[in-house]
N, C-alpha and C positions, 0 to 999 in steps of 0.2 A: 478876527482882525478888527482893530478899532480904526475909526476914521476921525481925522482932525483937519481943520482948514489950515492953510499957510498962515493966516492971521493968528490962529490959536498957537502956532509955533512961537510967535513973538510973546504971547501972554503966558503960556504954560509950557515952556520948553522942558523944564525939569520933569513934569508929569509925563509928557510925551516920550522923552528919552527913557524914563523908568519903565514905561509901558513897552517900549520897543525892545527892552532887554528880555521881556517875557514872551512877547508875541509881535509879529510884524505890525507896523502902523502905516496906514495910507494917509498921505497929506494931499488934500484936495484944494483946487482953485476953481471957482465958479461951478462947483458940483462935480468936477471931473478929477479922478485920481491923477496926480502929477508925480509924486515921489513915494517910495516905500522905504521906511527905515526899519532895520532889523538888527539883531545882534550878529556879531561877526561869525560865530559858530554856525548859526543857521544859514548865513550866506554861503559859507564854505561848503556846507552839506549840499546846498542847491547847485553849486558850481563845480564840485568835484566830479570827475568822470572815471573814478576807480573801476576797473574791471570791465568797462564797456569797450567792445570791439566791433568793428564794422568790416564786412567782407562783400565782395561781389560774388555772384554765383560761380564765376570761374575760379576764384581763389579761396573759397570757403573750405575749411578743413572737413574731412568726412563726418566727424561727429556733429558738426553744425549742420551740414546738409541732411544728415539722418534726422535730426531734430526738426528741421524745417519741413521735410517731407512728411514726417509723422503728424505734425501740426496741420499741414494742408489736407492730409487724408481725413482728419477728424472734422473738418469743416462741413457743414450741411451742404448737400448738393441742391442746386436750384434748377 
């Protein structure tokens, strides 16, 4: 990830936007990250929630419970 200041955005907006098409760019002010500019496809990948499901212990399907219990059994005992 490349870093530019907000002042740089006024002077080199074309370069910054071209860079943001390839990789996320952080815009800083007073040395702190304030904004991130990235291409739309990258943003969509970060925000999509395809296939993610959440359950409580009471409503988890048996296959999910089996996977959870298998994972817990493999944890080291302290």
